[in-house]
N, C-alpha and C positions, 0 to 999 in steps of 0.2 A: 504493500499499500504506499509506503514512504517513497519508493522509487517512482510509482505512478504519479503521485502528487508533485514531486520534484520535476518530472518530465513536463507536466502540464504547465508549471510555473515558467520553466525555461522557454517553452513554446510561446507563452503569452508575452514574456519579455522580448523574445525575438520579433514577434509580430507587432509589438507595441499596443496590444489590445488589452484594456480592462484594468491596468495598473497605473495609478496616478503617482505623481511625485510625493504627495502627502502620505500615500499608503507605503511607499518605499521608506519614508522617514518615520513611519509609525513607531512609537515607543521611545523616541529620543527626546520627548518633552518631559520635563521634571518639574512638578509643583512642590515647592519647598516652603514650609511654614516654620517660623520660630515663634515660641510662645512662652513667656514666663508666667507660670500658673500659680504662683503665690501659695505653694504647698497645698493646693486643693481648696483653699478657703476663698469664698467669693467676697465681693465688696459689700454684700448685705450681711456679712457676719456668719453665714451658714457654711456648710460643707456639702457642696452639690457637684459631684463629679459628672453627673448626667448633663448639667448645664454647660460645664467646660467642654465635655465631649461634643456637645452639639455645635459649639463655636468651631471646633476643629472640623467636624464632619461637614459643616456648610462650606468650608474653604476647599474641601475635597483634595487634601494634599497627598503626595506620594511618600514624602519624607517629612518628619516633624522633629525639630529640636526643642526639647522642653527644659526649662530652668526652674530652679527652686522646687525640686521634686523630692518628696519624702518617701522613705521606705520603712514601714512598720513603726513609725514614731507615734507617740501618744497624741500629739496635736493633730495628726492625720488619722486618729481613731484606729491605729494599727494596720492601716491599708498599705499595700504596695501600690502606689499611685500609678507607676508606669504600666504595670500589669492590668490594673483596673481600667485605665483609659484604653489600653490596647485591646482589651476584651470588648469594651463598648464599641470600639471603632473597627474591629476585625483587622487590626494591624499588629505586626510583630513588635514587641517592646524589648528594650534593654535599658537597664539602670546602671549608672556609674557612680559609685560612692566618692564623695569628696571629703566627708567627715562624719563622725559619729554624732548623733544628736537626739535628745529627748527619748531615749530608750530604743532608738533605731538608727537610721542613717539618712543623710541628706546629700543631694548632688544633682546630677544631670540625667536626662533620659533621651532616647530616640524612639520614635514610632515609625514603622515602615510598612508599606504595602508589599514589600519584597523580602525574601529571606536573606539571612546574613551569610556571607562567605567567610568573613573574619571580623572580629571585634577587638577593641582594646580600650583601656581606660588610662589616660595619660595625666598623672597628677601635675598640677601647675605650681610654680614656686609662690611662696607668700612669706611675708615678714612677720615677726613675733606679734602675737595677739590678734592677728586678723584671721578671717575665715579661710580655711583651705579651699581651693578651687580645683576643678578637673576639666579635661576635655575628653569626650567619648567619641570614638571613631568606629564606623561600620564600613565594611566593603560589601557591596551588593551588586547584583546584575539586573539591568533594566530589561523590559520586555524586548528591546531591540537586540539584546545579547551583549550590549556594552557593559563593562565593568567600571564602577565609579566608587570613590570614597566619599563619605559624608560624615562631617564632624559637627558636634554640638558642644557649646561651651558657655560659661558664665563667668565673667571677669570680676574682679574685686570692685566693691561698691563704695569704698570710702573716698574721702574728699581729695586726696592727692593721687597722682598717677604712679607712685612708686611700685605697687604690686602689679598694676595693670601693665606697666612696661616690662617687668620681669615675665609676666605671663604671655604676652604677645611674642616676645622673643623666644620663649620655649615653643610656642605653637609654630612659629616660622622655622625653628630648628628641627623639630621632631616630626611635625605633621605635614611636611612638604616633600617627604622622601618617597612616597608611593609613585609608581609609574602611571597610575590611573588619573584621569580627570577628577577633580575634587571640588566639593562645596563645603563651606564653613558657615555655620549659622549660630546665632545666639544673642544673649544679652550682654553687650560688651561694656556697658556702663561708661561709655565715652562718646563724645559728640564728634561729628565730622570736622576734620581739621585739627583734632587733638593729636598729641604725640603718639599714643597707643595706636590710633587708627592709621596714622602715617607710617608706623613701623609695619603693621599688617599689610599695608598696600605696597610694601616692597616686594611681597610674594603673592598677594591676592588682589583680585579686581573686585571692586564694590558694585553692587547691583542697583543702587538707588540713583535717583535723579540728582546729579551733583549741583545743578543750578537751583534746585528747590527740594531739598531732602525733607520728606514728610515726617513729622514728629510721631513718635511711638509711645511716649510717656509724659504724664500719667494717662490712664485710660479715659479719665474725665478731662476734657479739654487739653489734649496732649500738646506740649510745648517744646519738647526736645527729642531728638532721635538718638536712641541708645541701643536699638535692636537692629541686627544687620543680617544680610546674606551676602557672602562673598564667594568667589570661585577662582580656580586656576586649572590649567594655564589659560591666558586670555583668548587665544585663538581657538579654543575648543568649545566655548560657550557663547551663546547669544541670549541677551535679556529680552524676553517677550513682554513681560508686564510686571508691575509692582502694585501692591495693595496693602494699605494699613487697615486692619479690621478693628474698628473702634467699638468695643462693647464694654460699657462702664460697670458691668456686674461681674463678669467672669474672672477678672483679675485687675491688678493695678497697672498692668501693661496692656497695650494693644498687641494683638497677634499681627504678624507681618508676613505676608505671602508674596513670594517671588516665583514667576514661571520662567524657567530656563530651557533652552534647546541645546542639546549636545550636537555639535557640528562634526 
């Protein structure tokens, strides 16, 4: 049966009948969402994972980078947030620990429509007294058959850039070694034009409108952009669209959706 199907496809390609350019490129579009989910608590003071899942579902992402994710903590009612959201969304989850917290763990997560070829958790440097941070990476295969790397992270949130600079340098050092095209997404706690963003852009290309970067924080009347999607190498990706998803209940951050095409 496989031989017959292949023969038919070859004949169609030779004759130029029935296969469009869009169909040839099918599966090379990637919908990427980054979302700081505030450990599962909504801005109404409750714990509503169904509401958060619906915001993600409506965006219809292929890959999701989640920040402020709790694993079995008391404040998250003992839930594994990544697994709970993955179950609701029918997506594969992976959690990456950054630190112990409140009887459980706290860190980053990725949700994916596709299975994982490889995964790793890369601890990021931090100075004394500040929160540990991490970057979680998955390698996955798109429906087109192309292999890509996807990285989610959450940089230091404090007032000066000390830890953020250390963290982006580690990202550039460690997470640019794969031979695959890569996407980096997360809450970087730095605005466009800042030193940490400048260091990242030595290795990564930003996906936002540089002339008018749409703010992503806070979710009520957002005033600054701190949530990003970046990619590398420049020649392998094309930005199709950007969208800031403003929902004032789901989190204190807006979700940020970028649609990319693998060239």
